[in-house]
NUDOLO-312308 format. One record per residue (C-alpha): residue in one letter; residue number from 1; x, y, z. Coordinates in nm, 2 decimals. Layout:
residues N
@resn: A	resi: NUM	east: X	north: Y	up: Z
...
end
This chain:
residues 293
@resn: M	resi: 1	east: -10.76	north: 12.38	up: 1.43
@resn: T	resi: 2	east: -10.85	north: 12.01	up: 1.48
@resn: E	resi: 3	east: -11.19	north: 11.97	up: 1.60
@resn: G	resi: 4	east: -11.48	north: 11.70	up: 1.61
@resn: V	resi: 5	east: -11.57	north: 11.37	up: 1.76
@resn: L	resi: 6	east: -11.33	north: 11.07	up: 1.79
@resn: I	resi: 7	east: -11.49	north: 10.74	up: 1.91
@resn: V	resi: 8	east: -11.21	north: 10.54	up: 2.10
@resn: D	resi: 9	east: -11.23	north: 10.17	up: 2.18
@resn: K	resi: 10	east: -11.12	north: 10.21	up: 2.54
@resn: P	resi: 11	east: -10.88	north: 9.93	up: 2.65
@resn: Q	resi: 12	east: -10.89	north: 9.75	up: 2.99
@resn: D	resi: 13	east: -10.67	north: 9.87	up: 3.30
@resn: I	resi: 14	east: -10.67	north: 10.26	up: 3.23
@resn: T	resi: 15	east: -10.88	north: 10.54	up: 3.33
@resn: S	resi: 16	east: -11.09	north: 10.75	up: 3.09
@resn: H	resi: 17	east: -10.85	north: 11.04	up: 3.20
@resn: D	resi: 18	east: -10.56	north: 10.83	up: 3.08
@resn: V	resi: 19	east: -10.73	north: 10.80	up: 2.73
@resn: V	resi: 20	east: -10.79	north: 11.18	up: 2.70
@resn: A	resi: 21	east: -10.41	north: 11.25	up: 2.80
@resn: R	resi: 22	east: -10.29	north: 11.01	up: 2.53
@resn: C	resi: 23	east: -10.50	north: 11.18	up: 2.28
@resn: R	resi: 24	east: -10.39	north: 11.53	up: 2.39
@resn: R	resi: 25	east: -10.02	north: 11.39	up: 2.31
@resn: L	resi: 26	east: -10.10	north: 11.23	up: 1.98
@resn: F	resi: 27	east: -10.30	north: 11.55	up: 1.85
@resn: G	resi: 28	east: -10.06	north: 11.79	up: 2.02
@resn: M	resi: 29	east: -10.35	north: 11.99	up: 2.17
@resn: R	resi: 30	east: -10.50	north: 12.08	up: 2.51
@resn: Q	resi: 31	east: -10.87	north: 12.13	up: 2.43
@resn: I	resi: 32	east: -10.98	north: 11.76	up: 2.43
@resn: G	resi: 33	east: -11.22	north: 11.61	up: 2.67
@resn: H	resi: 34	east: -11.45	north: 11.31	up: 2.68
@resn: T	resi: 35	east: -11.82	north: 11.19	up: 2.76
@resn: G	resi: 36	east: -11.94	north: 10.88	up: 2.93
@resn: T	resi: 37	east: -11.67	north: 10.79	up: 3.19
@resn: L	resi: 38	east: -11.57	north: 10.41	up: 3.19
@resn: D	resi: 39	east: -11.44	north: 10.23	up: 3.49
@resn: P	resi: 40	east: -11.06	north: 10.12	up: 3.47
@resn: F	resi: 41	east: -11.16	north: 9.77	up: 3.44
@resn: A	resi: 42	east: -11.44	north: 9.84	up: 3.17
@resn: T	resi: 43	east: -11.36	north: 9.87	up: 2.80
@resn: G	resi: 44	east: -11.54	north: 9.98	up: 2.49
@resn: V	resi: 45	east: -11.71	north: 10.29	up: 2.31
@resn: M	resi: 46	east: -11.60	north: 10.63	up: 2.46
@resn: A	resi: 47	east: -11.66	north: 10.95	up: 2.29
@resn: V	resi: 48	east: -11.36	north: 11.20	up: 2.28
@resn: L	resi: 49	east: -11.43	north: 11.55	up: 2.20
@resn: L	resi: 50	east: -11.17	north: 11.78	up: 2.03
@resn: G	resi: 51	east: -11.16	north: 12.18	up: 1.99
@resn: Q	resi: 52	east: -11.49	north: 12.32	up: 2.00
@resn: A	resi: 53	east: -11.66	north: 11.97	up: 2.02
@resn: T	resi: 54	east: -11.59	north: 11.99	up: 2.40
@resn: R	resi: 55	east: -11.84	north: 12.24	up: 2.44
@resn: L	resi: 56	east: -12.11	north: 12.01	up: 2.28
@resn: A	resi: 57	east: -12.03	north: 11.73	up: 2.57
@resn: R	resi: 58	east: -12.39	north: 11.78	up: 2.73
@resn: F	resi: 59	east: -12.57	north: 11.68	up: 2.42
@resn: I	resi: 60	east: -12.38	north: 11.33	up: 2.38
@resn: D	resi: 61	east: -12.35	north: 11.25	up: 2.77
@resn: K	resi: 62	east: -12.70	north: 11.17	up: 2.82
@resn: D	resi: 63	east: -12.75	north: 10.92	up: 2.52
@resn: E	resi: 64	east: -12.87	north: 10.56	up: 2.58
@resn: K	resi: 65	east: -12.58	north: 10.32	up: 2.64
@resn: E	resi: 66	east: -12.56	north: 9.96	up: 2.57
@resn: Y	resi: 67	east: -12.31	north: 9.70	up: 2.74
@resn: E	resi: 68	east: -12.21	north: 9.34	up: 2.74
@resn: A	resi: 69	east: -12.15	north: 9.25	up: 3.09
@resn: T	resi: 70	east: -12.04	north: 8.91	up: 3.29
@resn: V	resi: 71	east: -12.18	north: 8.87	up: 3.62
@resn: R	resi: 72	east: -12.04	north: 8.63	up: 3.87
@resn: F	resi: 73	east: -12.29	north: 8.52	up: 4.12
@resn: G	resi: 74	east: -12.19	north: 8.40	up: 4.47
@resn: V	resi: 75	east: -11.95	north: 8.66	up: 4.56
@resn: R	resi: 76	east: -11.99	north: 9.02	up: 4.65
@resn: T	resi: 77	east: -11.71	north: 9.27	up: 4.65
@resn: D	resi: 78	east: -11.69	north: 9.63	up: 4.79
@resn: T	resi: 79	east: -11.66	north: 9.78	up: 4.46
@resn: G	resi: 80	east: -11.91	north: 9.57	up: 4.28
@resn: D	resi: 81	east: -11.65	north: 9.44	up: 4.04
@resn: L	resi: 82	east: -11.36	north: 9.21	up: 4.01
@resn: T	resi: 83	east: -11.11	north: 9.50	up: 4.14
@resn: G	resi: 84	east: -11.26	north: 9.50	up: 4.49
@resn: E	resi: 85	east: -11.22	north: 9.31	up: 4.80
@resn: V	resi: 86	east: -11.45	north: 9.01	up: 4.88
@resn: I	resi: 87	east: -11.70	north: 9.10	up: 5.14
@resn: T	resi: 88	east: -11.94	north: 8.81	up: 5.12
@resn: D	resi: 89	east: -11.91	north: 8.45	up: 4.97
@resn: S	resi: 90	east: -12.22	north: 8.29	up: 4.93
@resn: E	resi: 91	east: -12.07	north: 7.93	up: 4.88
@resn: G	resi: 92	east: -12.32	north: 7.67	up: 4.77
@resn: N	resi: 93	east: -12.59	north: 7.94	up: 4.70
@resn: I	resi: 94	east: -12.55	north: 7.98	up: 4.33
@resn: P	resi: 95	east: -12.85	north: 8.04	up: 4.13
@resn: S	resi: 96	east: -12.92	north: 7.82	up: 3.81
@resn: E	resi: 97	east: -12.94	north: 7.97	up: 3.47
@resn: E	resi: 98	east: -13.32	north: 7.93	up: 3.46
@resn: E	resi: 99	east: -13.33	north: 8.13	up: 3.79
@resn: V	resi: 100	east: -13.11	north: 8.41	up: 3.65
@resn: R	resi: 101	east: -13.30	north: 8.42	up: 3.34
@resn: A	resi: 102	east: -13.65	north: 8.46	up: 3.52
@resn: A	resi: 103	east: -13.53	north: 8.72	up: 3.75
@resn: L	resi: 104	east: -13.38	north: 8.97	up: 3.47
@resn: G	resi: 105	east: -13.75	north: 9.08	up: 3.37
@resn: Q	resi: 106	east: -13.81	north: 9.23	up: 3.71
@resn: F	resi: 107	east: -13.53	north: 9.48	up: 3.65
@resn: V	resi: 108	east: -13.66	north: 9.62	up: 3.30
@resn: G	resi: 109	east: -13.82	north: 9.96	up: 3.32
@resn: E	resi: 110	east: -13.80	north: 10.28	up: 3.50
@resn: R	resi: 111	east: -13.64	north: 10.24	up: 3.86
@resn: M	resi: 112	east: -13.45	north: 10.43	up: 4.10
@resn: Q	resi: 113	east: -13.08	north: 10.36	up: 4.17
@resn: T	resi: 114	east: -12.84	north: 10.46	up: 4.43
@resn: P	resi: 115	east: -12.48	north: 10.56	up: 4.30
@resn: P	resi: 116	east: -12.21	north: 10.34	up: 4.46
@resn: M	resi: 117	east: -11.97	north: 10.45	up: 4.69
@resn: Y	resi: 118	east: -11.70	north: 10.35	up: 4.46
@resn: S	resi: 119	east: -11.79	north: 10.58	up: 4.17
@resn: A	resi: 120	east: -11.67	north: 10.92	up: 4.03
@resn: K	resi: 121	east: -11.99	north: 11.09	up: 4.12
@resn: K	resi: 122	east: -11.91	north: 11.42	up: 4.32
@resn: I	resi: 123	east: -12.05	north: 11.51	up: 4.67
@resn: D	resi: 124	east: -11.95	north: 11.84	up: 4.85
@resn: G	resi: 125	east: -11.67	north: 11.87	up: 4.58
@resn: R	resi: 126	east: -11.52	north: 11.51	up: 4.63
@resn: K	resi: 127	east: -11.55	north: 11.21	up: 4.44
@resn: L	resi: 128	east: -11.72	north: 10.94	up: 4.62
@resn: Y	resi: 129	east: -11.45	north: 10.68	up: 4.57
@resn: E	resi: 130	east: -11.23	north: 10.92	up: 4.77
@resn: Y	resi: 131	east: -11.45	north: 10.91	up: 5.06
@resn: A	resi: 132	east: -11.48	north: 10.53	up: 5.02
@resn: R	resi: 133	east: -11.10	north: 10.45	up: 5.02
@resn: E	resi: 134	east: -11.10	north: 10.65	up: 5.38
@resn: G	resi: 135	east: -11.37	north: 10.40	up: 5.50
@resn: V	resi: 136	east: -11.63	north: 10.69	up: 5.49
@resn: E	resi: 137	east: -11.98	north: 10.61	up: 5.40
@resn: I	resi: 138	east: -12.15	north: 10.90	up: 5.24
@resn: E	resi: 139	east: -12.56	north: 10.92	up: 5.23
@resn: R	resi: 140	east: -12.64	north: 10.92	up: 4.84
@resn: T	resi: 141	east: -12.98	north: 11.01	up: 4.69
@resn: P	resi: 142	east: -13.12	north: 10.75	up: 4.46
@resn: V	resi: 143	east: -13.17	north: 10.88	up: 4.10
@resn: P	resi: 144	east: -13.41	north: 10.75	up: 3.83
@resn: V	resi: 145	east: -13.26	north: 10.53	up: 3.56
@resn: N	resi: 146	east: -13.41	north: 10.33	up: 3.26
@resn: I	resi: 147	east: -13.35	north: 9.95	up: 3.17
@resn: A	resi: 148	east: -13.45	north: 9.95	up: 2.82
@resn: L	resi: 149	east: -13.35	north: 9.58	up: 2.77
@resn: L	resi: 150	east: -13.18	north: 9.32	up: 2.99
@resn: E	resi: 151	east: -13.10	north: 9.00	up: 2.80
@resn: H	resi: 152	east: -12.92	north: 8.68	up: 2.91
@resn: L	resi: 153	east: -12.67	north: 8.58	up: 2.65
@resn: G	resi: 154	east: -12.57	north: 8.25	up: 2.80
@resn: A	resi: 155	east: -12.37	north: 8.12	up: 3.10
@resn: S	resi: 156	east: -11.96	north: 8.06	up: 3.06
@resn: S	resi: 157	east: -11.97	north: 7.88	up: 3.39
@resn: E	resi: 158	east: -12.19	north: 7.77	up: 3.68
@resn: C	resi: 159	east: -12.13	north: 8.11	up: 3.85
@resn: D	resi: 160	east: -12.06	north: 8.36	up: 3.54
@resn: H	resi: 161	east: -12.35	north: 8.48	up: 3.31
@resn: R	resi: 162	east: -12.33	north: 8.71	up: 3.02
@resn: L	resi: 163	east: -12.60	north: 8.99	up: 2.99
@resn: R	resi: 164	east: -12.67	north: 9.25	up: 2.75
@resn: V	resi: 165	east: -12.79	north: 9.58	up: 2.89
@resn: V	resi: 166	east: -12.94	north: 9.88	up: 2.73
@resn: C	resi: 167	east: -12.99	north: 10.17	up: 2.98
@resn: S	resi: 168	east: -13.02	north: 10.53	up: 3.02
@resn: A	resi: 169	east: -12.70	north: 10.74	up: 3.08
@resn: G	resi: 170	east: -12.60	north: 10.74	up: 3.44
@resn: T	resi: 171	east: -12.72	north: 10.38	up: 3.50
@resn: Y	resi: 172	east: -12.44	north: 10.18	up: 3.71
@resn: V	resi: 173	east: -12.44	north: 9.83	up: 3.56
@resn: R	resi: 174	east: -12.22	north: 9.73	up: 3.87
@resn: V	resi: 175	east: -12.53	north: 9.83	up: 4.11
@resn: L	resi: 176	east: -12.76	north: 9.64	up: 3.87
@resn: A	resi: 177	east: -12.55	north: 9.32	up: 3.89
@resn: E	resi: 178	east: -12.57	north: 9.35	up: 4.27
@resn: E	resi: 179	east: -12.93	north: 9.42	up: 4.28
@resn: I	resi: 180	east: -13.01	north: 9.11	up: 4.06
@resn: G	resi: 181	east: -12.79	north: 8.90	up: 4.29
@resn: S	resi: 182	east: -12.97	north: 9.05	up: 4.61
@resn: K	resi: 183	east: -13.31	north: 8.94	up: 4.43
@resn: L	resi: 184	east: -13.18	north: 8.58	up: 4.39
@resn: E	resi: 185	east: -13.04	north: 8.58	up: 4.76
@resn: T	resi: 186	east: -12.68	north: 8.56	up: 4.69
@resn: G	resi: 187	east: -12.39	north: 8.78	up: 4.61
@resn: A	resi: 188	east: -12.30	north: 8.94	up: 4.27
@resn: H	resi: 189	east: -12.01	north: 9.12	up: 4.10
@resn: L	resi: 190	east: -11.90	north: 9.24	up: 3.75
@resn: I	resi: 191	east: -11.60	north: 9.05	up: 3.62
@resn: S	resi: 192	east: -11.61	north: 9.22	up: 3.28
@resn: L	resi: 193	east: -11.80	north: 9.51	up: 3.14
@resn: R	resi: 194	east: -11.77	north: 9.63	up: 2.74
@resn: R	resi: 195	east: -11.97	north: 9.92	up: 2.61
@resn: I	resi: 196	east: -12.08	north: 9.81	up: 2.28
@resn: R	resi: 197	east: -12.27	north: 10.14	up: 2.19
@resn: S	resi: 198	east: -12.32	north: 10.51	up: 2.31
@resn: G	resi: 199	east: -12.62	north: 10.67	up: 2.14
@resn: R	resi: 200	east: -12.57	north: 10.64	up: 1.77
@resn: F	resi: 201	east: -12.18	north: 10.54	up: 1.81
@resn: D	resi: 202	east: -12.10	north: 10.17	up: 1.85
@resn: L	resi: 203	east: -11.79	north: 9.96	up: 1.81
@resn: S	resi: 204	east: -11.79	north: 9.98	up: 1.43
@resn: D	resi: 205	east: -11.73	north: 10.34	up: 1.46
@resn: A	resi: 206	east: -11.44	north: 10.29	up: 1.73
@resn: V	resi: 207	east: -11.06	north: 10.32	up: 1.67
@resn: S	resi: 208	east: -10.80	north: 10.16	up: 1.91
@resn: L	resi: 209	east: -10.53	north: 10.40	up: 2.08
@resn: E	resi: 210	east: -10.28	north: 10.15	up: 1.91
@resn: Q	resi: 211	east: -10.44	north: 10.22	up: 1.57
@resn: L	resi: 212	east: -10.43	north: 10.62	up: 1.65
@resn: E	resi: 213	east: -10.05	north: 10.58	up: 1.75
@resn: Q	resi: 214	east: -9.94	north: 10.38	up: 1.46
@resn: S	resi: 215	east: -10.15	north: 10.62	up: 1.20
@resn: S	resi: 216	east: -9.99	north: 10.87	up: 0.98
@resn: N	resi: 217	east: -10.31	north: 11.04	up: 0.95
@resn: R	resi: 218	east: -10.49	north: 11.06	up: 1.27
@resn: E	resi: 219	east: -10.73	north: 11.33	up: 1.17
@resn: E	resi: 220	east: -10.91	north: 11.08	up: 0.94
@resn: F	resi: 221	east: -11.07	north: 10.92	up: 1.24
@resn: I	resi: 222	east: -11.22	north: 11.23	up: 1.35
@resn: R	resi: 223	east: -11.58	north: 11.30	up: 1.26
@resn: P	resi: 224	east: -11.71	north: 11.64	up: 1.19
@resn: L	resi: 225	east: -11.83	north: 11.87	up: 1.46
@resn: H	resi: 226	east: -12.19	north: 11.85	up: 1.39
@resn: V	resi: 227	east: -12.23	north: 11.47	up: 1.46
@resn: A	resi: 228	east: -12.22	north: 11.58	up: 1.82
@resn: A	resi: 229	east: -12.58	north: 11.69	up: 1.79
@resn: E	resi: 230	east: -12.72	north: 11.53	up: 1.49
@resn: H	resi: 231	east: -13.00	north: 11.37	up: 1.70
@resn: L	resi: 232	east: -13.12	north: 11.74	up: 1.76
@resn: P	resi: 233	east: -13.39	north: 11.89	up: 1.55
@resn: S	resi: 234	east: -13.26	north: 12.17	up: 1.33
@resn: I	resi: 235	east: -13.35	north: 12.51	up: 1.18
@resn: T	resi: 236	east: -13.19	north: 12.67	up: 0.89
@resn: L	resi: 237	east: -13.06	north: 13.04	up: 0.93
@resn: E	resi: 238	east: -13.12	north: 13.31	up: 0.67
@resn: D	resi: 239	east: -12.76	north: 13.47	up: 0.59
@resn: E	resi: 240	east: -12.84	north: 13.78	up: 0.79
@resn: R	resi: 241	east: -12.93	north: 13.59	up: 1.09
@resn: I	resi: 242	east: -12.59	north: 13.43	up: 1.13
@resn: P	resi: 243	east: -12.38	north: 13.72	up: 1.28
@resn: R	resi: 244	east: -12.68	north: 13.80	up: 1.48
@resn: T	resi: 245	east: -12.70	north: 13.44	up: 1.63
@resn: R	resi: 246	east: -12.31	north: 13.44	up: 1.69
@resn: Q	resi: 247	east: -12.37	north: 13.78	up: 1.90
@resn: G	resi: 248	east: -12.64	north: 13.58	up: 2.10
@resn: L	resi: 249	east: -12.95	north: 13.71	up: 1.96
@resn: S	resi: 250	east: -13.26	north: 13.48	up: 1.93
@resn: T	resi: 251	east: -13.44	north: 13.39	up: 1.59
@resn: R	resi: 252	east: -13.80	north: 13.40	up: 1.59
@resn: I	resi: 253	east: -13.97	north: 13.07	up: 1.42
@resn: R	resi: 254	east: -14.31	north: 12.92	up: 1.39
@resn: S	resi: 255	east: -14.30	north: 12.56	up: 1.48
@resn: E	resi: 256	east: -14.59	north: 12.30	up: 1.59
@resn: S	resi: 257	east: -14.32	north: 12.02	up: 1.61
@resn: L	resi: 258	east: -14.07	north: 12.20	up: 1.87
@resn: C	resi: 259	east: -14.16	north: 12.16	up: 2.25
@resn: D	resi: 260	east: -14.08	north: 12.46	up: 2.49
@resn: G	resi: 261	east: -13.72	north: 12.41	up: 2.62
@resn: E	resi: 262	east: -13.61	north: 12.19	up: 2.34
@resn: Y	resi: 263	east: -13.24	north: 12.20	up: 2.21
@resn: V	resi: 264	east: -13.23	north: 12.28	up: 1.85
@resn: R	resi: 265	east: -12.94	north: 12.30	up: 1.59
@resn: M	resi: 266	east: -12.90	north: 12.64	up: 1.41
@resn: L	resi: 267	east: -12.76	north: 12.57	up: 1.07
@resn: D	resi: 268	east: -12.63	north: 12.78	up: 0.79
@resn: R	resi: 269	east: -12.77	north: 12.72	up: 0.44
@resn: T	resi: 270	east: -12.48	north: 12.47	up: 0.38
@resn: G	resi: 271	east: -12.56	north: 12.27	up: 0.69
@resn: V	resi: 272	east: -12.27	north: 12.41	up: 0.90
@resn: L	resi: 273	east: -12.35	north: 12.40	up: 1.26
@resn: I	resi: 274	east: -12.36	north: 12.78	up: 1.38
@resn: A	resi: 275	east: -12.51	north: 12.72	up: 1.73
@resn: I	resi: 276	east: -12.72	north: 12.52	up: 1.96
@resn: G	resi: 277	east: -13.01	north: 12.71	up: 2.07
@resn: V	resi: 278	east: -13.32	north: 12.64	up: 2.30
@resn: Y	resi: 279	east: -13.66	north: 12.69	up: 2.17
@resn: R	resi: 280	east: -13.90	north: 12.92	up: 2.40
@resn: G	resi: 281	east: -14.26	north: 12.85	up: 2.29
@resn: S	resi: 282	east: -14.38	north: 13.17	up: 2.51
@resn: D	resi: 283	east: -14.21	north: 13.40	up: 2.26
@resn: T	resi: 284	east: -14.17	north: 13.16	up: 1.94
@resn: A	resi: 285	east: -13.79	north: 13.20	up: 1.92
@resn: V	resi: 286	east: -13.48	north: 12.99	up: 1.94
@resn: H	resi: 287	east: -13.24	north: 13.13	up: 2.18
@resn: P	resi: 288	east: -12.87	north: 13.05	up: 2.11
@resn: S	resi: 289	east: -12.72	north: 12.85	up: 2.42
@resn: V	resi: 290	east: -12.40	north: 12.74	up: 2.27
@resn: V	resi: 291	east: -12.24	north: 12.95	up: 1.99
@resn: L	resi: 292	east: -11.95	north: 12.79	up: 1.76
@resn: M	resi: 293	east: -11.72	north: 13.03	up: 1.61
end
């Protein structure tokens, strides 16, 4: 059975679900999912999970993300990007490059961010954009995000500024662009967004859908199952513990480096991933959480 992690360079104007659908057709299997949804207009690094790797999605989805974005100042749209309808036009109130650069530092660090109405976030079982298309505004709870880096890469015109954003998972760069515009007392929206890194994976790891379709050996692009959790600490199981682990039984371990509630890779002697467990300091044991067969 084909399984592992495939890094795709998502093209513009298709959904993340479309990418999964094309991969299902190309690999002839249904058990394929993805992490880190990208808007249709956005491009770049997207992790596609095949086979048992779909069970490890939660360990990839929380990784830090890095983007290159182009923000157009002076115009605000209802979606926060170029696909939306213009709702305000601040003609004549365009910030200078110096003003944009000076404002960026105020957005670095921990902050609260309200998910936009045009997003896939679900409330009461429905995606927010479904409410938005019906003209219904839903109250949203701000969530904590972290902007680790916000760098000005240059201006391609008086209105358009390129930014590099390194941020926590769950950050909406569209909302960040609008917030910067608001700070500068003007409208703003994204006209391009490219994810250049997701956790340890970047564009150098990615393959295009065209390359996949033309390849006679698509499996060569799939990374082993264990790379989905390589960032986690690990323990090596004794041979007799492996069947017990697969039955869901915990393994006692003395560790001064592991924290209570921390996820741990449970490996066999050859490095094969047997399970992802949770370390419980109260009983000094690792309890299997996701068992791989």
